[in-house]
Backbone bond lengths (Angstrom), bond angles and torsions (degrees), N, CA, C in turn:
res aa  C-N    CA-C-N  psi(-1)  N-CA   C-N-CA  omega(-1)  CA-C   N-CA-C  phi
1 M - - - 1.528 - - 1.457 110.62 -
2 Q 1.310 116.42 159.99 1.454 120.82 179.45 1.484 112.74 -72.33
3 A 1.289 117.26 163.91 1.429 122.98 175.63 1.625 110.42 -62.83
4 H 1.241 116.83 144.69 1.421 117.62 -172.09 1.563 109.27 -127.39
5 P 1.302 120.24 155.87 1.453 123.09 174.72 1.502 111.49 -66.60
6 L 1.255 117.48 164.63 1.506 123.01 178.65 1.471 109.93 -53.16
7 Q 1.342 115.57 127.39 1.464 119.92 174.26 1.507 111.35 -86.68
8 H 1.320 117.38 159.09 1.456 119.32 171.63 1.505 112.46 -125.93
9 F 1.316 118.19 156.87 1.488 123.22 -175.04 1.523 105.38 -64.87
10 A 1.396 113.71 144.62 1.399 120.01 173.50 1.543 108.39 -146.74
11 A 1.354 114.71 140.33 1.427 120.65 178.80 1.519 109.99 -129.20
12 S 1.322 118.12 139.10 1.441 122.95 178.65 1.481 107.97 -126.36
13 Y 1.373 117.23 117.02 1.375 123.10 178.12 1.470 110.16 -99.40
14 A 1.333 116.61 134.27 1.479 121.95 -174.05 1.533 109.98 -58.17
15 K 1.321 119.54 -39.20 1.488 122.86 -174.81 1.498 108.53 -67.56
16 D 1.299 119.66 -25.46 1.437 121.75 -174.22 1.493 117.66 -104.70
17 S 1.395 114.42 -3.22 1.402 120.24 -170.80 1.498 113.77 -111.33
18 P 1.326 122.08 97.26 1.494 121.81 -176.22 1.495 116.73 -68.01
19 F 1.261 117.59 154.61 1.458 119.99 167.29 1.517 109.42 -84.24
20 T 1.258 117.42 147.49 1.527 120.90 178.68 1.547 105.41 -136.29
21 T 1.345 110.79 166.22 1.509 120.93 -179.15 1.534 110.49 -87.42
22 K 1.317 117.16 3.00 1.505 122.01 -174.55 1.546 105.06 -78.74
23 G 1.327 116.84 99.88 1.459 120.42 179.34 1.507 112.24 -179.55
24 L 1.261 120.32 -177.07 1.427 124.64 -174.49 1.480 117.70 -68.83
25 R 1.433 116.74 -32.46 1.453 117.59 -174.52 1.538 111.41 -120.92
26 T 1.295 118.53 137.78 1.458 121.65 -173.55 1.532 109.18 -77.77
27 F 1.330 118.86 -17.47 1.455 118.22 179.04 1.481 112.66 -95.50
28 W 1.337 120.60 8.75 1.460 124.80 166.36 1.461 110.08 -122.23
29 E 1.370 118.92 160.62 1.376 126.24 168.05 1.507 110.74 -120.93
30 Y 1.297 115.79 162.24 1.511 119.60 -168.34 1.472 113.24 -132.60
31 R 1.280 118.45 140.02 1.439 128.10 175.46 1.472 109.01 -114.88
32 D 1.349 119.03 102.48 1.459 126.56 179.52 1.551 108.25 -66.96
33 L 1.364 114.70 134.89 1.416 118.81 179.46 1.527 116.11 -100.34
34 G 1.274 116.42 8.16 1.395 125.24 174.20 1.531 114.81 79.43
35 V 1.279 118.12 13.38 1.404 120.60 -173.19 1.511 113.12 -81.39
36 A 1.308 118.22 -29.61 1.458 121.73 -178.28 1.586 109.38 -63.18
37 A 1.370 112.96 -45.98 1.501 117.51 -177.65 1.555 108.06 -67.73
38 A 1.363 118.40 -43.47 1.394 122.54 -174.79 1.563 112.55 -69.34
39 T 1.277 117.82 -23.00 1.523 121.24 177.49 1.562 112.67 -106.29
40 H 1.365 114.36 9.22 1.414 115.75 178.87 1.513 113.27 63.19
41 G 1.311 114.81 30.82 1.481 118.31 178.18 1.530 116.83 89.77
42 R 1.368 111.34 0.94 1.526 114.10 -177.41 1.586 112.29 -71.26
43 F 1.341 115.18 -33.79 1.514 121.50 177.58 1.469 107.46 -134.80
44 R 1.374 113.98 164.33 1.462 121.46 167.87 1.529 106.91 -142.53
45 A 1.328 114.78 134.50 1.473 121.91 178.33 1.512 106.99 -125.53
46 Q 1.275 114.49 140.51 1.489 120.89 178.28 1.495 111.05 -156.34
47 V 1.309 116.18 156.32 1.414 123.44 167.79 1.500 107.92 -105.29
48 L 1.376 114.71 128.10 1.429 116.54 -179.71 1.567 107.85 -118.24
49 R 1.283 118.12 144.37 1.474 121.31 179.24 1.510 107.58 -139.18
50 A 1.450 113.00 151.04 1.380 120.39 175.56 1.490 116.20 -66.03
51 T 1.312 117.86 144.48 1.454 123.09 176.48 1.556 111.42 -109.15
52 R 1.304 112.63 -18.05 1.529 116.33 -177.63 1.567 103.76 -163.68
53 P 1.366 115.41 168.96 1.465 119.28 -177.91 1.464 111.45 -57.46
54 S 1.362 116.57 155.48 1.519 119.63 176.73 1.470 112.18 -61.99
55 P 1.303 116.90 143.19 1.461 124.09 -178.75 1.584 110.35 -67.70
56 P 1.322 117.16 156.29 1.464 119.28 173.86 1.543 109.39 -60.12
57 G 1.286 114.81 132.32 1.520 118.80 -179.76 1.520 113.08 84.08
58 G 1.352 118.92 -5.90 1.402 121.66 178.71 1.586 114.14 76.18
59 T 1.304 115.71 -149.02 1.448 120.28 179.96 1.496 113.17 -77.09
60 G 1.396 114.86 -20.56 1.408 118.78 -169.91 1.574 107.94 90.75
61 W 1.352 117.65 154.42 1.495 121.54 179.16 1.489 107.01 -71.48
62 H 1.416 111.97 139.08 1.459 121.35 178.04 1.469 111.14 -165.79
63 F 1.291 119.51 171.98 1.457 122.82 173.95 1.509 105.97 -143.62
64 H 1.308 116.40 163.45 1.498 122.58 -177.43 1.548 108.23 -115.69
65 A 1.298 117.95 139.01 1.455 125.64 175.23 1.620 104.40 -94.30
66 L 1.294 113.16 106.19 1.474 118.86 -176.59 1.544 109.05 -161.83
67 E 1.333 117.24 -174.14 1.386 120.80 178.51 1.496 116.51 -107.37
68 F 1.382 110.79 -25.61 1.523 116.59 -177.37 1.524 107.09 -161.22
69 Q 1.369 116.49 143.88 1.516 121.98 175.26 1.483 109.79 -148.77
70 L 1.318 118.52 127.32 1.473 126.12 -179.32 1.441 107.93 -129.95
71 Y 1.389 117.08 138.45 1.461 122.99 172.25 1.463 110.16 -125.52
72 Y 1.365 115.26 141.29 1.462 119.27 171.45 1.478 107.98 -130.91
73 V 1.299 122.43 126.72 1.400 126.70 -173.24 1.549 110.61 -84.46
74 L 1.343 114.61 115.11 1.508 116.67 -176.23 1.498 110.98 -86.29
75 R 1.388 120.62 -35.35 1.406 123.33 171.69 1.507 111.85 -160.74
76 G 1.330 114.25 158.05 1.471 121.64 -176.46 1.484 109.06 79.78
77 F 1.336 115.58 -154.78 1.518 121.70 -177.60 1.486 110.39 -155.80
78 L 1.343 116.25 160.28 1.429 124.21 170.59 1.450 111.67 -143.00
79 R 1.284 117.85 154.80 1.520 124.96 174.58 1.431 107.61 -118.87
80 T 1.341 114.29 132.76 1.513 120.50 -175.71 1.535 108.50 -137.28
81 Q 1.318 113.39 141.19 1.506 119.16 171.16 1.467 107.40 -95.09
82 V 1.336 115.50 130.38 1.434 121.99 -178.36 1.515 107.63 -125.29
83 E 1.347 116.64 129.09 1.450 116.96 -179.01 1.477 110.77 -62.63
84 G 1.334 114.90 130.13 1.528 122.43 178.71 1.570 108.90 87.21
85 Q 1.306 120.22 -3.73 1.459 119.13 -179.87 1.555 111.54 -128.53
86 G 1.283 119.54 -11.21 1.427 119.74 178.62 1.518 110.13 84.93
87 E 1.345 114.56 -160.14 1.485 121.59 177.84 1.554 107.54 -92.00
88 L 1.387 116.53 128.55 1.399 126.10 -177.87 1.576 111.74 -122.69
89 T 1.264 114.12 142.39 1.514 119.53 175.77 1.534 108.55 -114.11
90 F 1.355 114.72 130.92 1.390 120.55 -178.42 1.562 107.90 -123.70
91 R 1.328 118.58 133.09 1.433 125.58 -175.70 1.545 110.20 -122.45
92 A 1.294 114.82 173.13 1.457 119.10 -177.71 1.524 111.73 -51.02
93 G 1.367 114.66 126.41 1.495 120.33 -177.85 1.484 113.84 100.58
94 D 1.357 117.00 -16.66 1.450 119.22 179.86 1.528 110.40 -88.18
95 A 1.302 115.60 156.02 1.445 124.67 -179.13 1.484 112.93 -139.87
96 F 1.381 115.82 151.25 1.457 116.43 175.50 1.548 107.44 -147.26
97 L 1.336 110.69 142.25 1.549 120.85 172.85 1.493 106.57 -99.99
98 Q 1.316 116.18 123.45 1.502 122.99 178.31 1.475 111.00 -107.63
99 P 1.306 116.91 111.37 1.517 116.11 -177.02 1.495 115.01 -65.38
100 P 1.364 114.95 154.43 1.484 115.88 175.93 1.501 116.10 -49.08
101 G 1.283 119.55 139.09 1.444 123.45 177.65 1.557 116.99 73.76
102 T 1.352 118.82 14.77 1.387 121.84 179.13 1.482 113.02 -77.85
103 W 1.326 119.82 118.14 1.490 122.49 175.78 1.514 107.61 -64.36
104 H 1.323 118.25 135.33 1.462 121.82 176.16 1.527 108.19 -157.68
105 N 1.335 112.57 162.64 1.481 123.03 177.53 1.494 108.65 -144.55
106 V 1.345 118.03 111.95 1.437 121.00 176.53 1.577 106.33 -76.46
107 V 1.284 114.45 106.37 1.507 119.73 -166.54 1.576 110.99 -85.33
108 S 1.385 114.45 -28.41 1.492 115.13 -177.44 1.487 109.08 -163.74
109 F 1.317 118.50 153.72 1.453 121.17 173.81 1.544 105.97 -155.59
110 C 1.318 114.88 160.05 1.514 120.01 176.80 1.548 108.19 -86.41
111 E 1.318 112.71 161.17 1.445 119.54 -178.55 1.493 111.90 -69.45
112 E 1.341 120.55 -14.45 1.464 122.36 -179.93 1.545 111.02 -92.80
113 L 1.323 117.49 5.67 1.460 119.36 -174.74 1.492 112.50 -59.88
114 E 1.337 116.80 131.63 1.521 124.88 167.77 1.476 105.44 -136.92
115 M 1.338 114.94 137.57 1.512 120.50 177.91 1.539 108.59 -140.46
116 L 1.288 112.10 149.36 1.410 123.44 167.24 1.496 110.83 -91.79
117 E 1.354 119.27 129.30 1.424 119.27 178.45 1.507 107.46 -127.78
118 L 1.353 116.17 139.51 1.453 124.96 175.11 1.537 107.08 -126.77
119 V 1.267 116.61 127.29 1.503 120.36 175.05 1.496 109.49 -133.58
120 S 1.344 111.21 160.21 1.456 122.18 170.85 1.480 109.71 -142.65
121 P 1.343 114.78 130.47 1.487 130.93 -1.74 1.506 110.30 -77.44
122 A 1.334 114.22 -177.33 1.476 119.11 -178.70 1.470 113.86 -64.40
123 D 1.280 118.77 -39.02 1.437 128.29 -179.54 1.507 106.77 -98.69
124 I 1.337 117.09 115.75 1.469 122.31 -179.65 1.496 113.73 -121.27
125 G 1.264 117.31 160.95 1.592 118.86 175.39 1.464 108.46 -101.25
126 T 1.288 118.60 150.03 1.442 126.47 173.25 1.564 108.19 -126.32
127 V 1.360 112.96 128.90 1.383 118.41 -172.98 1.533 107.63 -125.56
128 A 1.360 117.23 115.01 1.487 121.19 -176.99 1.542 106.34 -95.05
129 G 1.447 109.95 154.65 1.444 117.91 -177.83 1.485 111.75 170.83
130 D 1.294 113.82 -174.90 1.523 120.49 175.11 1.527 106.05 -114.28
131 P 1.383 113.63 113.83 1.444 117.91 -175.31 1.597 112.30 -66.19
132 G 1.352 113.45 -16.55 1.513 113.40 -179.94 1.558 113.20 -93.30
133 A 1.348 116.63 -6.30 1.454 121.64 178.56 1.537 111.67 -68.88
134 A 1.322 114.74 148.39 1.455 120.08 174.32 1.532 115.99 -62.47
135 D 1.361 112.40 -30.56 1.449 119.58 -179.43 1.566 111.33 -103.04
136 A 1.339 117.11 22.92 1.472 120.31 178.83 1.559 111.15 -59.77
137 P 1.317 116.79 142.32 1.460 119.04 176.08 1.558 110.69 -60.59
138 L 1.264 117.16 146.99 1.473 121.97 -178.05 1.523 109.32 -91.78
139 P 1.350 115.22 116.23 1.478 117.95 -179.90 1.589 111.62 -72.26
140 P 1.314 116.10 150.69 1.472 116.33 176.46 1.529 113.35 -61.03
141 A 1.294 119.63 147.89 1.420 121.48 176.25 1.442 112.78 -73.87
142 S 1.376 115.23 150.14 1.519 119.26 -177.93 1.505 107.67 -149.89
143 A 1.359 116.50 139.26 1.403 124.23 172.10 1.454 114.23 -79.78
144 Q 1.333 119.37 -11.99 1.483 123.92 179.98 1.539 107.23 -70.56
145 R 1.358 115.56 164.76 1.458 123.71 176.20 1.544 112.43 -133.37
146 F 1.293 118.62 146.04 1.382 121.60 179.94 1.536 110.32 -61.08
147 T 1.322 118.95 132.08 1.410 123.49 -175.96 1.491 109.93 -135.23
148 A 1.340 121.75 130.86 1.500 124.40 179.62 1.486 107.76 -124.38
149 S 1.326 114.45 140.86 1.434 123.16 178.19 1.592 106.77 -126.09
150 Y 1.331 112.88 116.12 1.470 117.92 179.38 1.529 112.44 -102.91
151 A 1.355 112.86 126.00 1.490 118.02 -172.31 1.592 111.79 -50.39
152 E 1.307 116.64 -42.30 1.470 120.58 -173.21 1.494 110.88 -71.03
153 R 1.306 119.05 -16.55 1.534 119.87 -177.38 1.535 109.53 -113.79
154 S 1.235 121.96 1.93 1.437 122.81 -175.32 1.466 113.04 -111.41
155 P 1.355 120.98 109.18 1.517 120.05 -173.29 1.493 109.46 -85.45
156 F 1.368 111.42 158.89 1.438 120.26 172.67 1.510 108.02 -86.20
157 E 1.271 117.04 146.97 1.460 128.13 178.60 1.477 113.50 -138.50
158 R 1.368 116.63 160.12 1.454 121.66 174.19 1.533 111.70 -66.24
159 G 1.358 115.29 154.38 1.407 120.30 -178.98 1.470 109.36 -152.90
160 L 1.375 115.87 -141.23 1.463 122.80 -173.65 1.543 113.84 -49.88
161 R 1.331 117.19 -48.13 1.428 123.73 -178.44 1.492 114.07 -107.12
162 A 1.344 118.58 126.67 1.455 120.33 -179.33 1.556 116.88 -62.92
163 Y 1.317 114.58 -19.45 1.429 116.59 -178.30 1.563 111.15 -97.98
164 F 1.314 115.58 4.70 1.537 117.75 170.19 1.577 108.13 -118.07
165 E 1.331 111.92 160.79 1.444 119.65 168.49 1.574 107.58 -118.39
166 Y 1.302 116.52 156.81 1.408 124.40 -175.57 1.516 115.45 -129.22
167 R 1.297 116.00 133.72 1.466 117.70 171.67 1.549 108.63 -114.40
168 D 1.323 113.20 115.39 1.476 119.14 -176.92 1.549 110.05 -74.94
169 L 1.324 116.77 131.44 1.494 120.27 -179.56 1.528 112.77 -93.13
170 G 1.255 118.82 7.07 1.489 123.33 170.25 1.528 114.67 80.43
171 T 1.279 117.95 13.24 1.485 120.96 -172.25 1.484 111.55 -79.23
172 R 1.349 117.49 -29.25 1.452 120.64 175.95 1.522 110.97 -52.63
173 Q 1.345 119.62 -52.20 1.409 121.66 -179.21 1.528 111.85 -71.65
174 G 1.342 115.29 -41.43 1.534 116.05 -174.11 1.576 108.94 -68.57
175 S 1.340 116.37 -32.86 1.474 117.91 -175.58 1.475 113.38 -93.91
176 R 1.374 117.27 4.10 1.480 119.85 179.62 1.517 111.58 65.55
177 G 1.381 115.10 31.75 1.431 119.59 173.10 1.493 114.14 90.37
178 L 1.398 114.70 5.32 1.507 119.93 -176.49 1.566 108.06 -74.46
179 V 1.303 117.62 -38.32 1.433 118.37 -171.08 1.615 105.94 -140.57
180 Q 1.309 115.56 145.97 1.445 123.93 165.98 1.490 112.58 -119.70
181 A 1.281 118.48 127.20 1.454 121.87 178.01 1.488 110.66 -129.63
182 H 1.372 116.91 135.97 1.422 120.94 174.38 1.472 111.70 -146.06
183 V 1.373 115.89 162.98 1.437 121.25 170.46 1.537 102.80 -99.70
184 L 1.331 112.59 133.32 1.486 120.17 175.41 1.542 109.54 -113.97
185 R 1.333 115.24 139.37 1.424 116.72 177.52 1.588 109.42 -140.23
186 A 1.258 118.86 155.56 1.495 124.52 -179.57 1.488 108.24 -70.34
187 A 1.329 110.96 131.18 1.487 118.57 175.94 1.513 112.66 -110.45
188 N 1.468 114.79 -26.75 1.433 123.02 177.24 1.490 107.50 -145.46
189 P 1.356 116.86 161.85 1.510 119.81 179.17 1.532 110.89 -57.10
190 C 1.315 112.51 155.89 1.473 118.28 177.56 1.511 111.31 -61.71
191 P 1.305 121.08 130.46 1.471 118.95 -177.18 1.540 111.10 -70.85
192 P 1.332 117.63 157.48 1.457 121.14 176.86 1.526 111.64 -55.56
193 G 1.344 115.42 126.23 1.432 119.69 178.61 1.626 112.46 91.06
194 G 1.372 111.52 -5.04 1.422 116.75 179.29 1.497 116.33 74.78
195 T 1.322 119.40 -153.35 1.437 122.40 -176.28 1.475 111.21 -73.38
196 G 1.339 119.14 -23.99 1.459 123.17 -163.15 1.418 111.77 89.19
197 W 1.344 115.87 158.92 1.516 117.18 -179.28 1.485 112.72 -78.46
198 H 1.282 115.16 137.08 1.470 121.38 -177.55 1.538 109.75 -161.33
199 Y 1.331 114.88 173.42 1.467 120.14 174.30 1.496 106.61 -147.86
200 H 1.331 115.14 162.29 1.427 121.96 179.49 1.511 111.11 -113.08
201 E 1.349 117.18 139.58 1.465 122.39 -179.74 1.546 107.59 -90.01
202 V 1.309 114.23 76.60 1.474 119.12 -177.27 1.449 110.84 -126.86
203 D 1.363 117.00 167.74 1.534 119.44 173.77 1.478 109.22 -95.82
204 F 1.342 120.12 -15.17 1.489 119.95 -174.59 1.530 106.28 -163.90
205 Q 1.433 114.07 136.08 1.442 117.00 175.39 1.493 108.69 -146.10
206 L 1.335 118.14 125.79 1.483 123.97 -179.75 1.487 108.55 -126.60
207 V 1.289 120.42 137.32 1.429 127.68 176.05 1.533 111.98 -126.96
208 Y 1.294 114.83 130.97 1.553 124.46 -179.68 1.479 107.07 -123.14
209 V 1.310 119.37 125.79 1.444 121.21 -179.60 1.505 109.50 -87.01
210 L 1.297 118.97 125.16 1.513 122.59 177.98 1.487 110.88 -89.25
211 Q 1.347 117.74 -40.93 1.488 119.70 177.93 1.518 107.35 -158.31
212 G 1.334 114.17 161.67 1.441 122.16 179.25 1.541 110.31 77.93
213 S 1.277 118.71 -155.27 1.448 123.31 178.53 1.552 112.25 -152.34
214 I 1.298 112.81 157.19 1.484 121.43 -179.37 1.487 109.77 -141.44
215 T 1.378 116.18 139.77 1.412 122.02 175.67 1.536 110.31 -117.08
216 S 1.368 115.77 124.80 1.400 118.08 -175.93 1.545 111.09 -132.67
217 H 1.307 116.15 137.92 1.473 118.83 176.66 1.545 106.83 -94.94
218 L 1.373 114.90 118.61 1.470 119.76 -178.47 1.503 110.18 -115.77
219 E 1.292 111.59 137.73 1.516 121.17 179.98 1.509 110.09 -51.22
220 G 1.305 115.52 121.74 1.490 120.34 177.46 1.534 115.58 84.62
221 Q 1.417 115.53 -3.25 1.394 119.71 -176.60 1.550 113.70 -122.79
222 G 1.270 115.53 -18.58 1.444 120.84 -173.54 1.475 115.99 76.81
223 E 1.305 122.17 -161.57 1.432 121.71 -177.43 1.566 108.01 -89.32
224 L 1.327 114.50 131.24 1.472 120.16 -178.33 1.570 104.60 -128.53
225 T 1.387 107.76 148.48 1.497 113.62 176.71 1.472 108.69 -122.02
226 F 1.335 116.80 130.91 1.437 122.86 -176.33 1.623 110.09 -117.86
227 G 1.260 118.14 138.08 1.431 123.97 -179.25 1.482 112.73 -118.29
228 A 1.321 119.85 -176.46 1.445 120.46 -178.02 1.529 113.02 -58.48
229 G 1.343 115.58 134.93 1.427 123.23 -174.87 1.525 117.73 84.64
230 D 1.387 115.45 -7.01 1.454 120.75 177.56 1.535 109.43 -84.75
231 C 1.296 115.07 160.00 1.472 119.07 -173.11 1.538 108.54 -150.91
232 W 1.325 117.80 146.67 1.443 119.41 170.13 1.500 112.11 -144.79
233 L 1.397 114.68 148.89 1.436 123.05 173.25 1.496 105.61 -103.09
234 Q 1.397 114.79 126.22 1.425 124.26 -178.64 1.498 108.09 -104.90
235 P 1.368 118.95 109.53 1.472 118.07 -176.87 1.488 112.19 -61.32
236 P 1.313 115.95 159.97 1.496 120.49 177.43 1.492 111.39 -54.73
237 G 1.308 120.88 134.75 1.439 125.93 171.64 1.495 115.93 80.05
238 I 1.351 119.15 -1.77 1.472 119.73 -174.99 1.558 108.44 -70.38
239 R 1.315 114.66 128.26 1.509 120.82 -179.46 1.603 107.26 -76.44
240 H 1.299 114.04 141.77 1.424 118.45 -175.01 1.576 109.48 -159.89
241 C 1.331 113.22 159.94 1.406 117.95 179.97 1.521 106.55 -150.09
242 V 1.371 114.43 119.61 1.483 122.25 178.37 1.541 105.46 -70.71
243 K 1.337 118.59 117.04 1.466 125.02 -177.75 1.552 114.79 -86.70
244 A 1.347 113.12 -36.81 1.481 120.40 -172.07 1.467 107.92 -162.56
245 Y 1.329 112.31 155.08 1.523 119.65 168.00 1.486 109.46 -157.95
246 S 1.327 115.29 157.66 1.497 120.15 -177.65 1.564 110.21 -76.60
247 D 1.231 116.79 164.43 1.456 120.01 179.74 1.552 112.65 -67.13
248 D 1.319 115.43 -22.71 1.460 120.65 -173.82 1.498 109.37 -101.15
249 L 1.332 119.39 12.52 1.476 122.50 -176.69 1.568 111.45 -56.95
250 A 1.359 113.75 131.13 1.463 121.80 169.39 1.460 108.19 -146.88
251 Q 1.351 116.83 129.60 1.478 123.44 -177.73 1.511 110.52 -143.33
252 I 1.334 111.69 157.71 1.461 116.92 171.94 1.500 109.28 -101.53
253 E 1.288 115.61 135.36 1.506 122.43 176.04 1.491 107.53 -119.88
254 I 1.319 118.44 130.99 1.474 126.05 -179.52 1.508 105.42 -128.46
255 V 1.364 116.26 124.10 1.494 119.85 179.12 1.507 109.05 -131.73
256 S 1.294 115.35 162.54 1.428 123.15 173.62 1.557 108.93 -145.92
257 P 1.277 114.85 132.35 1.413 131.96 -0.42 1.538 114.38 -75.08
258 A 1.313 119.21 175.95 1.464 121.60 -177.72 1.474 115.06 -64.95
259 D 1.402 113.55 -33.85 1.427 117.96 179.49 1.457 109.91 -108.29
260 F 1.301 117.05 124.64 1.471 120.83 -177.47 1.588 110.38 -151.64
261 A 1.252 112.30 163.02 1.473 118.86 179.74 1.540 112.91 -98.35
262 T 1.351 114.94 144.23 1.477 120.93 171.49 1.539 108.06 -110.31
263 V 1.311 114.44 125.73 1.432 120.41 -172.77 1.606 109.26 -115.58
264 D 1.300 115.28 117.83 1.488 121.99 176.32 1.533 109.40 -78.86
265 V 1.398 112.10 136.93 1.483 117.48 -179.92 1.545 107.35 -128.23
266 A 1.393 113.48 166.27 1.473 115.16 179.87 1.494 113.93 -68.34
267 N 1.250 118.34 -39.73 1.474 120.71 -175.78 1.581 107.14 -156.27
268 G 1.358 108.83 -179.34 1.521 113.54 179.70 1.527 111.87 -92.19
269 G 1.266 122.14 15.40 1.390 122.66 178.53 1.473 117.16 -69.82
């Protein structure tokens, strides 16, 4: 990804962040997570949810002009037709990476549908058409490949921290190293003193809490506690220390690039 202006910290709390109808589809409403402003338009993250049953025929075939697009289903289900993949069903806990220029048609969804969406850049283009037509618009070429992660088939494994478990969402391979996304959950109680102060050498880091709660001390922000539905953008290089978390903690972490270093430091000064 291209060089970006300095990011700033942003937090979105579920109780304070309303859904609005400002978005692409009239049958969905959107909760902006504040990422577009914090990254100066480099990324956009939002939660979208259905407001009524899916329309006959679905969204219609279309593709998006962008650099990256990831969905994680928070609740409910959707069925989507994806060129080269057929018709796929995604339920709560499932995720999929949709490469730039992928023709698709969301054919149906339940009224309880909620999804987390992350795209880059914040402002994207949407092109409708018939992919089988002779005069169909030509999507941009991409080296990325469509990747799906199903909750019931994806195990949790050990990772950076011994007291956490991680479920890889397959984005490293699908995005060609552009993005890494995983679900993290508590495996053991928080150690005395927490994780210790550290920072990550990344270009982008977003955390969305699925369940439970977590308290983290972030450089320049103090101690903050996040619960289910809360989200924060952690700017590159910000020092932080996870102080506490609940036994049922589960959260999504999305970082770019996929490979990065974690640097331990003496304190948050």
